[in-house]
C-alpha positions as CSV (number, residue, x, y, z in Angstrom):
1,M,1.9,-48.4,146.5
2,I,3.8,-47.4,149.6
3,V,2.1,-47.8,153.0
4,V,3.6,-45.8,155.9
5,E,2.5,-45.9,159.6
6,P,4.0,-43.2,161.7
7,D,5.2,-43.9,165.2
8,Q,3.1,-41.0,166.5
9,A,-0.3,-39.7,165.6
10,V,-0.4,-37.2,162.7
11,P,-2.1,-33.9,163.5
12,A,-5.5,-33.2,161.9
13,G,-4.1,-30.3,159.9
14,A,-1.3,-32.4,158.5
15,M,-3.8,-35.2,157.6
16,S,-5.9,-32.7,155.7
17,K,-3.0,-31.7,153.6
18,L,-2.0,-35.4,153.0
19,H,-5.6,-36.1,151.8
20,A,-5.4,-33.1,149.5
21,A,-2.2,-34.5,148.0
22,G,-3.9,-37.9,147.3
23,V,-2.8,-39.9,150.3
24,R,-5.4,-42.4,151.4
25,E,-5.8,-44.3,154.7
26,V,-5.5,-48.1,154.3
27,A,-4.8,-51.1,156.6
28,L,-1.2,-51.9,157.3
29,P,0.0,-55.0,155.3
30,A,1.4,-58.0,157.0
31,Q,5.2,-58.2,157.9
32,P,6.0,-54.5,157.7
33,R,9.5,-53.3,158.2
34,A,10.7,-50.3,160.1
35,V,12.2,-47.3,158.4
36,R,14.0,-44.2,159.8
37,C,12.8,-41.6,157.2
38,W,10.6,-41.2,154.2
39,A,13.6,-41.8,151.8
40,E,14.1,-45.3,153.3
41,A,10.6,-46.2,152.4
42,L,11.5,-45.9,148.7
43,Q,13.0,-49.0,147.2
44,P,16.3,-48.7,145.1
45,I,15.8,-49.2,141.4
46,V,17.9,-51.5,139.2
47,F,20.8,-49.6,137.6
48,E,23.0,-50.9,134.8
49,V,26.7,-50.8,135.7
50,A,28.7,-49.7,132.6
51,K,32.1,-49.8,134.3
52,L,33.3,-51.5,137.5
53,P,34.0,-48.9,140.2
54,S,37.6,-48.5,141.4
55,L,36.5,-48.3,145.1
56,V,34.1,-50.7,146.7
57,L,33.0,-52.0,150.1
58,F,32.7,-55.7,150.7
59,V,30.4,-56.7,153.6
60,T,30.5,-60.3,154.9
61,E,27.7,-61.9,156.6
62,R,29.8,-63.0,159.6
63,V,33.1,-61.7,161.0
64,S,34.7,-65.1,160.6
65,Q,34.5,-64.7,156.8
66,L,36.4,-61.4,156.8
67,L,39.9,-62.9,156.7
68,D,38.9,-65.5,154.1
69,V,37.7,-62.8,151.7
70,G,40.9,-60.7,152.5
71,A,43.1,-63.7,151.6
72,E,41.2,-64.2,148.4
73,L,41.7,-60.6,147.4
74,V,45.5,-60.9,148.1
75,R,45.7,-64.1,146.0
76,L,44.0,-62.3,143.1
77,G,46.5,-59.4,143.2
78,S,44.5,-56.8,145.2
79,D,46.4,-55.8,148.3
80,R,45.3,-52.2,148.7
81,L,42.5,-52.8,151.2
82,D,41.5,-52.0,154.8
83,L,39.6,-54.1,157.2
84,A,36.9,-53.2,159.8
85,I,34.4,-55.0,162.1
86,S,30.9,-53.6,162.5
87,G,28.8,-55.7,164.9
88,D,28.3,-59.1,163.4
89,H,29.6,-58.1,160.0
90,G,33.1,-57.7,158.5
91,V,33.8,-54.8,156.1
92,L,36.6,-54.5,153.5
93,R,37.3,-51.2,151.7
94,V,39.2,-52.3,148.5
95,V,40.8,-50.3,145.7
96,D,40.7,-51.8,142.3
97,P,38.9,-55.0,143.3
98,P,39.1,-58.2,141.2
99,T,36.2,-59.0,139.0
100,Y,35.9,-62.5,140.4
101,T,35.2,-61.3,143.9
102,I,32.7,-58.7,142.6
103,V,30.8,-61.3,140.7
104,R,30.6,-63.4,143.9
105,A,29.2,-60.5,145.8
106,L,26.6,-59.7,143.2
107,D,25.4,-63.3,143.5
108,R,25.5,-62.9,147.3
109,D,27.7,-66.0,147.5
110,H,27.9,-67.0,151.2
111,G,26.2,-63.7,152.2
112,L,28.9,-61.5,150.6
113,R,27.7,-58.1,149.4
114,V,29.4,-55.3,147.5
115,F,28.6,-51.5,147.7
116,A,29.8,-48.5,145.6
117,P,29.7,-44.8,146.3
118,D,26.4,-43.2,145.2
119,P,26.7,-40.6,144.0
120,A,30.3,-40.9,142.9
121,G,33.0,-38.7,144.4
122,Q,32.1,-39.1,148.1
123,E,32.5,-41.9,150.6
124,A,29.6,-41.5,153.0
125,V,26.6,-43.0,151.1
126,W,27.1,-46.4,149.5
127,T,24.5,-48.2,147.4
128,E,24.5,-51.9,146.6
129,L,26.2,-52.4,143.2
130,G,23.6,-52.7,140.4
131,F,21.1,-50.4,142.2
132,H,20.5,-46.7,142.5
133,H,18.4,-44.8,145.1
134,P,16.2,-42.0,143.6
135,L,17.1,-39.6,146.4
136,A,20.8,-40.6,146.7
137,D,21.9,-37.0,146.1
138,H,19.9,-35.8,149.2
139,L,20.9,-38.5,151.6
140,R,23.2,-37.4,154.5
141,P,24.3,-39.9,157.1
142,E,25.3,-38.9,160.7
143,R,28.8,-37.6,161.2
144,G,31.3,-40.5,161.6
145,M,28.9,-43.0,160.0
146,L,28.6,-44.8,156.7
147,L,25.2,-45.4,155.1
148,L,24.8,-48.6,153.2
149,V,21.7,-48.7,151.0
150,A,20.7,-52.2,150.0
151,R,17.6,-53.5,148.2
152,D,16.3,-55.1,151.4
153,G,17.1,-52.2,153.8
154,W,19.5,-49.7,155.1
155,T,22.5,-50.3,157.3
156,T,24.8,-47.8,159.1
157,I,28.3,-48.6,160.3
158,R,30.9,-46.6,162.0
159,D,33.7,-45.0,159.9
160,E,36.4,-45.9,162.3
161,G,38.5,-48.9,163.4
162,W,40.1,-49.5,159.9
163,M,43.2,-51.5,160.0
164,P,45.6,-52.5,157.2
165,L,45.9,-56.0,155.9
166,D,49.2,-56.7,157.7
167,A,47.4,-56.3,161.0
168,A,45.0,-59.0,160.2
169,L,47.0,-61.4,158.1
170,E,50.4,-62.9,158.9
171,L,52.2,-64.3,155.9
172,T,54.5,-67.2,156.8
173,V,56.6,-69.8,155.0
174,P,55.3,-73.3,155.5
175,E,58.7,-74.8,156.2
176,R,62.3,-73.6,156.1
177,A,64.8,-75.9,154.4
178,P,68.4,-76.1,155.6
179,V,71.1,-74.0,153.8
180,I,72.2,-75.8,150.6
181,T,75.9,-76.1,150.1
182,P,77.0,-75.5,146.5
183,G,78.9,-78.3,144.7
184,S,81.0,-78.8,141.6
185,M,79.6,-78.3,138.2
186,P,78.5,-81.5,136.6
187,E,79.4,-82.5,133.0
188,R,78.0,-80.2,130.4
189,R,74.9,-81.7,128.7
190,K,74.7,-82.0,124.9
191,I,71.5,-80.9,123.3
192,E,71.2,-81.8,119.6
193,L,69.6,-79.2,117.5
194,R,66.7,-80.3,115.4
195,L,64.3,-79.1,112.7
196,S,60.7,-78.3,113.4
197,S,57.9,-76.7,111.4
198,G,57.0,-73.1,112.2
199,R,57.6,-70.5,109.5
200,R,56.4,-69.5,106.0
201,D,59.4,-67.9,104.3
202,V,60.0,-67.6,100.5
203,T,62.3,-70.2,99.0
204,S,65.6,-68.6,97.7
205,L,68.0,-71.6,97.5
206,W,67.6,-74.8,95.5
207,V,69.8,-77.9,95.7
208,I,69.6,-80.4,92.8
209,R,71.2,-83.7,93.5
210,E,69.7,-86.0,90.8
211,D,70.0,-85.4,87.1
212,A,71.1,-81.8,87.9
213,V,72.3,-80.8,84.4
214,G,69.1,-82.2,82.8
215,R,66.8,-80.4,85.1
216,I,68.7,-77.1,84.6
217,D,68.3,-77.6,80.8
218,K,64.6,-78.1,81.2
219,L,64.4,-75.0,83.5
220,L,66.2,-72.8,80.9
221,E,63.8,-73.9,78.1
222,Y,61.0,-71.9,79.5
223,L,62.5,-69.5,82.1
224,P,62.5,-65.8,80.9
225,E,65.9,-64.2,80.5
226,E,64.9,-61.5,83.1
227,V,64.3,-64.2,85.7
228,V,67.5,-66.1,84.7
229,G,69.5,-62.9,85.4
230,R,68.2,-63.0,89.0
231,V,69.6,-66.5,89.7
232,M,73.1,-67.6,90.6
233,F,74.5,-71.1,90.4
234,A,77.3,-73.2,91.7
235,V,78.5,-76.7,90.8
236,T,80.2,-79.2,93.1
237,A,83.4,-80.9,92.0
238,E,82.4,-84.3,93.5
239,Q,80.4,-86.9,91.6
240,P,77.5,-87.2,91.2
241,L,77.2,-83.6,90.2
242,V,75.2,-81.3,92.5
243,V,73.9,-77.9,91.3
244,I,73.0,-75.2,93.8
245,L,70.8,-72.3,92.6
246,R,70.6,-69.1,94.7
247,A,68.4,-66.1,94.2
248,R,70.1,-62.7,94.1
249,T,69.2,-60.3,96.9
250,G,67.6,-57.1,95.7
251,R,64.3,-55.2,95.4
252,H,62.7,-58.1,93.5
253,P,61.5,-61.2,95.5
254,A,63.0,-64.6,94.9
255,P,61.5,-66.1,91.7
256,D,59.2,-69.2,91.8
257,L,61.3,-71.7,89.7
258,S,58.8,-74.7,90.0
259,L,61.9,-76.9,90.1
260,V,62.2,-80.5,91.4
261,A,64.8,-79.8,94.1
262,E,65.5,-79.3,97.8
263,E,64.1,-75.9,98.7
264,Y,65.6,-73.7,101.4
265,A,64.8,-70.3,102.9
266,P,67.0,-67.9,104.9
267,L,67.1,-68.7,108.6
268,H,66.6,-65.9,111.1
269,N,66.9,-63.3,108.3
270,M,70.6,-64.4,107.7
271,A,71.5,-64.1,104.1
272,D,74.1,-66.8,104.2
273,V,72.4,-69.5,106.4
274,Y,69.5,-71.5,104.9
275,A,67.1,-74.0,106.4
276,P,64.4,-76.2,104.7
277,T,61.5,-74.0,103.7
278,G,58.9,-74.0,106.4
279,A,61.3,-75.2,109.1
280,I,62.9,-73.6,112.2
281,I,65.7,-74.7,114.6
282,E,64.7,-76.0,118.0
283,P,65.5,-75.1,120.7
284,P,65.3,-71.4,119.6
285,L,68.6,-69.7,119.9
286,R,69.9,-66.2,119.4
287,R,71.3,-65.4,116.0
288,E,74.9,-64.9,117.3
289,R,74.7,-68.1,119.4
290,L,73.4,-70.1,116.4
291,R,76.2,-68.8,114.1
292,S,78.8,-69.7,116.7
293,I,77.4,-73.3,117.0
294,L,77.1,-73.8,113.2
295,G,80.7,-72.4,112.7
296,I,80.0,-70.5,109.6
297,D,82.9,-68.4,108.2
298,A,82.9,-65.2,106.3
299,R,82.1,-65.5,102.5
300,E,80.5,-68.9,102.9
301,V,76.9,-70.1,102.1
302,M,75.5,-72.8,104.4
303,W,72.3,-74.8,104.3
304,L,70.9,-77.4,106.7
305,A,70.1,-80.5,104.7
306,R,67.4,-82.6,106.2
307,E,68.3,-86.3,106.7
308,N,65.1,-87.7,108.2
309,T,62.2,-86.3,110.1
310,N,63.9,-83.7,112.2
311,K,67.7,-84.3,112.0
312,F,69.9,-82.4,109.6
313,R,73.5,-82.1,108.4
314,V,75.4,-78.9,107.7
315,E,76.5,-78.3,104.1
316,R,78.5,-75.3,102.9
317,I,80.2,-73.8,99.8
318,A,82.2,-70.7,99.1
319,D,80.3,-67.6,98.3
320,D,82.5,-66.8,95.3
321,A,81.6,-70.2,93.7
322,F,78.3,-68.8,92.6
323,S,78.1,-67.3,89.0
324,P,75.2,-65.8,87.1
325,L,73.0,-68.6,85.6
326,G,73.0,-66.7,82.3
327,E,76.7,-67.4,81.8
328,W,75.9,-71.2,81.7
329,A,73.3,-70.9,78.9
330,D,74.0,-70.4,75.2
331,Y,70.8,-69.7,73.2
332,V,71.2,-71.3,69.7
333,L,69.0,-72.3,66.8
334,H,68.1,-75.9,66.2
335,A,69.3,-75.9,62.6
336,S,70.3,-73.4,59.8
337,A,69.0,-73.8,56.2
338,P,71.2,-72.7,53.2
339,A,70.5,-69.3,51.7
340,M,67.8,-69.6,49.0
341,T,68.5,-68.5,45.4
342,P,65.8,-66.5,43.6
343,W,64.3,-68.2,40.5
344,V,65.6,-66.8,37.1
345,R,63.5,-67.3,34.0
346,S,65.5,-68.7,31.1
347,P,65.2,-67.6,27.5
348,I,63.4,-69.7,24.9
349,Y,66.7,-70.6,23.1
350,E,70.1,-70.5,24.5
351,F,72.4,-69.7,21.5
352,A,76.1,-70.1,21.4
353,P,78.2,-67.0,21.6
354,Y,78.1,-65.0,18.4
355,V,80.8,-62.5,17.4
356,S,80.0,-60.0,14.6
357,A,82.7,-58.1,12.7
358,G,80.2,-55.5,11.5
359,L,80.7,-56.5,7.8
360,E,77.2,-58.0,7.6
361,W,75.5,-54.7,8.0
362,A,78.0,-52.8,5.9
363,S,77.4,-55.0,2.8
364,E,73.6,-54.7,3.1
365,R,73.4,-50.9,3.6
366,G,74.6,-48.5,0.9
367,P,76.0,-45.0,1.3
368,S,73.3,-42.3,2.0
369,E,73.1,-38.7,2.9
370,H,72.8,-39.6,6.5
371,D,76.0,-41.4,6.4
372,D,77.7,-38.5,4.7
373,G,76.5,-36.1,7.3
374,A,77.8,-38.4,10.1
375,E,81.2,-38.6,8.4
376,A,81.3,-34.8,8.2
377,K,80.6,-34.5,11.9
378,R,83.3,-36.9,12.8
379,K,85.8,-34.9,10.8
380,K,84.8,-31.7,12.6
381,K,85.6,-33.2,16.1
382,P,88.5,-31.6,18.0
383,E,91.9,-33.1,17.8
384,R,91.8,-33.9,21.5
385,A,88.9,-36.2,21.1
386,R,90.6,-37.9,18.2
387,A,93.6,-38.4,20.3
388,V,91.5,-40.0,23.0
389,V,90.0,-42.3,20.5
390,E,93.4,-43.2,19.2
391,E,94.7,-43.9,22.7
392,A,91.9,-46.4,23.2
393,P,91.7,-48.3,19.8
394,T,88.8,-50.6,19.3
395,P,89.8,-54.2,20.0
396,Q,90.0,-56.2,16.8
397,P,87.2,-58.8,16.5
398,K,88.3,-62.4,16.9
399,P,87.9,-64.7,13.9
400,A,84.6,-66.4,13.8
401,T,84.5,-69.8,15.3
402,P,82.8,-72.7,13.5
403,K,80.0,-72.5,16.0
404,A,79.5,-68.8,15.1
405,S,79.3,-69.5,11.4
406,K,76.9,-72.3,12.1
407,A,74.7,-70.0,14.0
408,A,74.7,-67.5,11.1
409,T,73.2,-70.1,8.8
410,L,70.0,-70.4,10.8
411,P,66.8,-69.5,8.9
412,S,66.1,-65.9,8.6
413,D,62.7,-66.2,10.2
414,Q,64.3,-66.9,13.7
415,P,65.5,-63.9,15.7
416,Q,69.2,-63.6,16.1
417,L,71.1,-62.7,19.3
418,C,74.3,-60.7,19.2
419,A,76.4,-62.0,22.1
420,A,78.8,-59.0,21.9
421,C,76.1,-56.3,22.4
422,S,73.1,-58.5,23.8
423,V,70.7,-56.9,21.2
424,R,68.3,-59.0,19.2
425,S,68.3,-58.4,15.4
426,V,65.8,-59.5,12.9
């Protein structure tokens, strides 16, 4: 409920209209405040600020605080501001104010307040930040005045007397030192490079120092040939033998060899300089500067072998010393068995060779018509066929050996095998 007491008596006709509109006459509450118009009698309402405004007015409780707030704004990087004095208050008009000072003003720290244009787009009516007046669009201050609408009352100040920061602040140097005379350059300082953790690159170089050949043999026992073809190797001439494995560069990533060895990864994306996997060089240097310090030459491969916690030594080998790992491996069988002979089933009896002269069958068989017909056919053959037969006479049978005659005396109930024609006869 809003209670208003006019400075002058209200005419009877006006009171009748106010009564018709629902206005009632009540006693004036204690501690009333004076207002200049009906709009000032309305309290501003709380308004949520979605975005900090780019232009604000800071009002200090005392003029002596004006320069302190201005110095704070400069220290926080806000130097686009103007200063003015209005009665007992100091006013600062600031562009892009810092958030820290705005928060202080919202809490009214040491009486500091902050106002923003309401409505936006004009610089005559200013409402305390975080509030909005219901009739802000209809408020019009006097010409040459600024209206400041706060939650506890209105204030008007003159829009004049603004001065820049330089007029109020004088920036000085605490103490000027004498001119320093340059001297000679001291001895150059030596800074030793060291290893430090700080990266997660893929291992692509392996150095095997102990039992190098044995570990390579174990690696080749299970490593696929496709992976072997992506690995190069080099061997040192000094003893004990040291083997260096290096992954080929290409579209495939470096393989995971799961090898007991010193692991290295490219340093600063250099294909010929390697550092322990997971380590970097400190202090950080440019790539060209680092290559100059390491002294790497063309067609060399270099790696930084760790000696203790963070120290290292530089080791290198010629690039053409690397050969495909597949050329070092010969895939052989463990052992070869002799060719197996198929099993042959033997006859029941193995007779000695038997040569027949053909007289045995001639004595047993007599002449017949069939034989006469065969004889006649042989006589009718052409002379050419006879000549062929004469040119290849039948070999004379060899005399029967004692073994053959002995075989002929076997009982007649056993089958006989003719060795000359391999035909059984009964």
